C-alpha positions as CSV (number, residue, x, y, z in Angstrom):
1,X,-54.3,19.0,119.1
2,X,-57.7,19.9,121.5
3,X,-54.8,20.6,124.7
4,X,-52.9,22.3,122.1
5,X,-54.6,25.7,120.9
6,X,-52.8,28.3,122.4
7,X,-50.3,27.4,120.9
8,X,-52.0,26.9,117.6
9,X,-53.7,30.3,118.0
10,X,-50.3,32.4,118.4
11,X,-49.0,31.4,115.3
12,X,-52.4,32.4,113.6
13,X,-53.6,28.6,112.7
14,X,-56.8,27.7,112.9
15,X,-58.1,23.7,113.7
16,X,-60.7,22.1,111.8
17,X,-61.8,18.6,112.5
18,X,-63.9,16.4,109.6
19,X,-65.6,13.8,110.6
20,X,-68.3,11.6,108.2
21,X,-70.9,11.7,111.3
22,X,-73.6,13.9,111.3
23,X,-74.4,17.3,112.5
24,X,-76.1,16.0,115.3
25,X,-73.4,13.1,116.1
26,X,-70.8,15.9,116.2
27,X,-72.8,17.6,118.9
28,X,-72.3,14.6,121.4
29,X,-68.9,13.8,120.4
30,X,-68.1,17.6,121.4
31,X,-69.2,17.4,124.4
32,X,-67.8,14.3,125.2
33,X,-64.4,14.8,124.5
34,X,-64.8,18.8,125.2
35,X,-63.5,20.3,121.9
36,X,-62.2,24.3,121.4
37,X,-62.4,23.9,117.3
38,X,-64.9,23.2,114.9
39,X,-65.8,19.6,113.6
40,X,-67.8,19.6,110.0
41,X,-69.8,17.4,109.5
42,X,-68.0,14.8,105.9
43,X,-71.4,12.6,105.8
44,X,-70.6,11.7,101.8
45,X,-67.2,11.2,103.1
46,X,-66.4,14.0,99.9
47,X,-63.1,15.7,101.7
48,X,-62.1,12.2,103.2
49,X,-61.7,11.1,100.2
50,X,-60.3,14.6,98.3
51,X,-57.8,14.5,100.7
52,X,-56.9,10.6,100.2
53,X,-58.1,10.1,104.2
54,X,-60.1,6.8,103.0
55,X,-59.1,3.9,103.9
56,X,-59.1,1.1,101.6
57,X,-62.2,-0.3,102.1
58,X,-64.1,3.0,101.0
59,X,-65.5,3.9,104.1
60,X,-63.1,4.2,107.3
61,X,-61.6,7.2,107.7
62,X,-58.1,7.2,108.6
63,X,-56.5,9.5,111.3
64,X,-54.7,12.3,108.8
65,X,-53.1,16.1,109.9
66,X,-52.8,18.8,107.3
67,X,-51.9,22.0,107.4
68,X,-52.7,24.4,105.1
69,X,-51.4,27.9,104.4
70,X,-53.5,30.5,103.2
71,X,-52.4,30.8,100.0
72,X,-53.9,26.4,99.6
73,X,-50.6,25.2,99.6
74,X,-50.1,21.8,102.0
75,X,-47.5,22.7,103.9
76,X,-47.8,19.4,106.2
77,X,-49.6,16.1,105.7
78,X,-49.3,13.0,108.1
79,X,-51.3,10.0,109.1
80,X,-51.7,9.5,112.9
81,X,-51.8,11.9,115.5
82,X,-48.5,14.0,115.1
83,X,-47.7,16.8,118.1
84,X,-48.5,20.3,118.1
85,X,-44.7,20.8,117.4
86,X,-44.3,18.6,114.6
87,X,-47.2,20.2,112.9
88,X,-46.2,24.0,113.8
89,X,-42.7,23.3,112.7
90,X,-44.1,22.6,109.2
91,X,-45.3,27.0,109.3
92,X,-43.0,29.5,107.4
93,X,-40.4,30.8,109.4
94,X,-40.8,28.0,112.1
95,X,-37.7,27.2,113.7
């Protein structure tokens, strides 16, 4: 996602990462990997739970990508690391 931000921005998509680490840990993580989008702290794993991204142990997080429309509709959901073109193809009017 980091390397595809220009394509997301051109299509009006705001990328957000969500991770259970603390805000302080996120600062180090963002610097290390040069993320160019916000990473939100989900220390209680509430977001992960709501989006069914918790692993069966209830602690680990399964990488999951969601594309949510402005109206709150989930347009795309997939475990793993789908490519930007696959995610953007879910946008209304995508070719």
